[in-house]
C-alpha positions as CSV (number, residue, x, y, z in Angstrom):
1,M,-81.8,117.8,-70.9
2,D,-81.0,121.3,-70.3
3,I,-79.0,123.6,-73.1
4,F,-75.6,123.5,-71.4
5,K,-75.4,119.5,-71.4
6,L,-76.3,119.6,-75.1
7,S,-74.3,122.3,-76.3
8,S,-71.2,120.3,-74.1
9,K,-72.2,117.3,-75.5
10,R,-71.9,118.6,-78.9
11,S,-68.7,120.4,-78.4
12,L,-66.8,117.6,-77.2
13,R,-68.1,115.6,-80.0
14,I,-66.9,118.3,-82.3
15,L,-63.7,118.5,-80.6
16,E,-62.8,114.9,-80.6
17,I,-63.4,114.5,-84.2
18,V,-61.8,117.8,-85.2
19,F,-58.8,116.3,-82.7
20,G,-59.1,113.2,-84.2
21,V,-58.7,114.5,-88.1
22,L,-55.9,116.6,-87.2
23,S,-53.8,113.4,-85.8
24,I,-54.2,111.5,-88.8
25,I,-53.0,114.5,-90.6
26,A,-50.2,114.7,-88.1
27,A,-49.4,111.2,-89.0
28,G,-49.8,111.7,-92.7
29,I,-47.2,114.5,-92.5
30,V,-44.9,111.7,-90.8
31,L,-45.0,109.7,-93.0
32,V,-44.0,112.0,-96.1
33,F,-41.3,114.2,-93.6
34,P,-39.8,111.4,-91.9
35,N,-37.3,114.1,-90.1
36,I,-40.2,115.9,-88.9
37,G,-41.3,112.6,-86.5
38,I,-38.0,111.6,-85.2
39,L,-37.4,115.5,-84.4
40,T,-41.0,115.5,-82.6
41,V,-40.1,112.2,-80.7
42,V,-36.5,113.7,-79.3
43,L,-37.7,117.0,-78.7
44,I,-40.6,115.9,-76.3
45,L,-38.3,113.5,-74.6
46,S,-35.9,116.4,-74.2
47,M,-38.9,118.3,-72.7
48,A,-39.7,115.7,-70.4
49,L,-36.3,114.9,-69.6
50,L,-35.8,118.7,-68.7
51,L,-39.2,118.7,-66.6
52,L,-38.0,116.1,-64.5
53,G,-34.5,117.3,-64.0
54,I,-35.9,120.6,-62.6
55,E,-38.6,118.5,-60.7
56,R,-35.3,116.0,-59.4
57,L,-33.7,119.3,-58.6
58,I,-36.4,121.0,-56.7
59,M,-37.4,118.2,-54.5
60,G,-33.2,117.8,-53.5
61,I,-33.3,121.0,-52.5
62,S,-36.7,121.7,-50.6
63,S,-37.6,118.3,-49.4
64,P,-37.3,117.5,-45.8
65,L,-35.5,113.9,-47.2
66,T,-32.4,112.8,-46.0
67,K,-29.2,114.6,-47.2
68,N,-27.7,111.6,-48.7
69,I,-31.1,111.3,-50.4
70,K,-31.2,114.9,-51.2
71,K,-27.8,114.8,-52.8
72,V,-29.3,111.9,-55.0
73,N,-31.8,113.9,-56.2
74,I,-29.8,117.1,-56.8
75,A,-27.3,115.6,-59.0
76,L,-30.3,113.5,-61.1
77,G,-31.8,116.7,-61.8
78,I,-28.5,118.5,-62.8
79,L,-27.9,115.4,-65.1
80,A,-31.2,115.3,-66.5
81,I,-31.2,119.2,-67.4
82,V,-27.7,118.8,-68.6
83,L,-28.6,115.8,-70.9
84,S,-32.0,117.5,-72.0
85,I,-30.0,120.8,-73.1
86,I,-27.4,118.7,-75.0
87,S,-30.1,117.0,-76.8
88,L,-31.8,120.1,-77.9
89,A,-28.7,121.5,-78.5
90,F,-27.5,118.5,-80.7
91,P,-30.6,116.9,-82.2
92,I,-28.5,115.0,-84.7
93,F,-26.8,113.3,-81.6
94,A,-29.7,112.7,-79.8
95,I,-31.5,110.9,-82.7
96,E,-28.5,108.5,-83.1
97,I,-28.3,107.8,-79.3
98,L,-32.2,107.5,-79.2
99,I,-32.1,105.0,-82.1
100,L,-29.1,103.1,-80.4
101,I,-31.1,103.0,-77.5
102,I,-34.3,101.6,-79.5
103,S,-32.0,98.6,-81.3
104,F,-30.7,97.2,-78.1
105,A,-34.3,97.5,-76.2
106,L,-35.9,95.7,-79.8
107,M,-33.0,93.1,-79.6
108,F,-33.4,93.0,-75.7
109,V,-37.5,91.8,-76.4
110,G,-36.4,89.5,-79.3
111,I,-34.0,87.5,-77.1
112,T,-36.6,87.8,-74.1
113,K,-39.2,86.0,-76.3
114,I,-36.8,83.6,-77.5
115,L,-35.8,82.4,-74.6
116,H,-39.4,82.5,-72.8
117,V,-40.5,80.3,-75.0
118,I,-37.8,77.8,-74.7
119,K,-37.6,77.8,-71.0
120,Q,-41.5,78.0,-70.4
121,P,-43.2,77.0,-73.7
122,P,-47.1,78.2,-74.3
123,A,-49.4,75.0,-74.0
124,Q,-50.3,75.8,-77.7
125,K,-48.0,75.2,-80.5
126,W,-49.1,78.2,-82.8
127,L,-48.9,80.5,-79.9
128,R,-45.0,79.5,-79.3
129,I,-44.4,79.8,-83.4
130,F,-45.7,83.4,-82.7
131,S,-44.0,84.1,-79.3
132,A,-40.7,83.0,-81.4
133,G,-41.3,84.5,-84.8
134,S,-42.1,88.1,-82.9
135,G,-38.8,87.6,-81.0
136,I,-36.7,86.5,-84.4
137,F,-38.7,89.4,-86.0
138,S,-37.5,91.9,-83.2
139,I,-33.9,90.9,-83.6
140,I,-33.8,91.1,-87.2
141,L,-35.3,94.7,-86.6
142,S,-32.5,95.4,-84.1
143,V,-29.6,94.2,-86.1
144,L,-31.3,96.4,-89.1
145,T,-31.5,99.5,-87.0
146,M,-27.9,98.8,-86.0
147,I,-26.3,98.4,-89.5
148,S,-28.4,101.7,-91.0
149,P,-29.4,104.3,-88.3
150,A,-31.2,105.7,-91.5
151,F,-33.6,102.6,-91.1
152,G,-33.8,103.3,-87.3
153,V,-35.2,106.5,-88.4
154,I,-37.9,105.3,-90.7
155,L,-38.9,102.6,-88.1
156,V,-39.4,105.2,-85.5
157,D,-41.5,107.8,-87.8
158,V,-43.5,104.7,-88.8
159,F,-44.3,103.7,-84.8
160,V,-44.8,107.3,-84.4
161,S,-47.1,107.9,-87.5
162,F,-49.3,104.4,-87.1
163,A,-49.6,105.8,-83.1
164,L,-51.0,109.1,-84.7
165,L,-53.4,107.1,-86.9
166,I,-54.5,105.1,-84.6
167,N,-55.3,107.6,-82.3
168,G,-57.0,109.8,-84.7
169,F,-59.5,107.0,-86.0
170,E,-60.6,106.5,-82.2
171,M,-61.0,109.8,-81.2
172,I,-63.1,110.0,-84.3
173,A,-65.1,107.0,-84.0
174,A,-65.8,108.4,-80.1
175,G,-66.9,111.6,-81.3
176,L,-69.3,110.1,-83.7
177,K,-70.7,107.6,-81.6
178,S,-70.4,110.3,-78.7
179,A,-69.1,107.4,-76.5
180,H,-66.3,109.8,-74.1
181,Y,-69.4,112.0,-73.3
182,I,-68.8,113.2,-69.5
183,D,-72.2,114.7,-68.1
184,K,-72.6,115.9,-64.4
185,K,-72.9,112.4,-62.9
186,N,-69.7,111.1,-64.6
187,L,-67.6,114.1,-62.6
188,E,-69.4,113.6,-59.0
189,D,-68.2,109.7,-59.8
190,M,-64.7,110.8,-60.6
191,R,-64.4,112.6,-57.5
C-alpha cells in the first residue's frame, strides 16, 4: 500500500467523522432554534426552484424541440424563477405554503394507507393494524398542522433535525469503520 492510498483513506475517514459531527451539531441547532430549520428548508427549495427555472428557460430557448414544447419550457422556467424569487423575498409566505403542502401530503398519505388496508388487506393482522394506525396518525398530524401552522413548523423542524442526526451518525460510523474508502479499483469499476 503506498502513502497516497494510506493518506487518502485516513483523510476520508477524518472528513466523514468531522462532517458527521457537524451534521449532529446542525441537528441540535435546528431543534433549539426551530426557525432556522424551516428557513433553511425554504431557502434550499427556493434555490432548487430557481435553478430548475433557469434550466427550463435555457432548454426552452436553445434546444431543438418543437415550438410548442419550447414555449411550455420557457413558461415553466419563468414561472419557477418568479416563484423562487417570491419565496426568497417573502419567506414567511413561503413557509405557510410549505406547511399547507405538507399537511395536504400527510392527509393524502393517511387516506391512501387506510384505503389500501380496506381494499387490499395485508395477509398478517399485525401488518394491517400497523398500516391503518400509521394512516390514522398521518391524518391526525395533517389536521394538527392545518389547525396550527406553528405545529407544522415544529413538525418540519423535527423531520429536518432527525434527518441530520441520522445522517451524522451514519457518517461517523462509516468514518470509524472506513466503510466508504474508495480505492483505485473501485474508481475503475465506477467508470
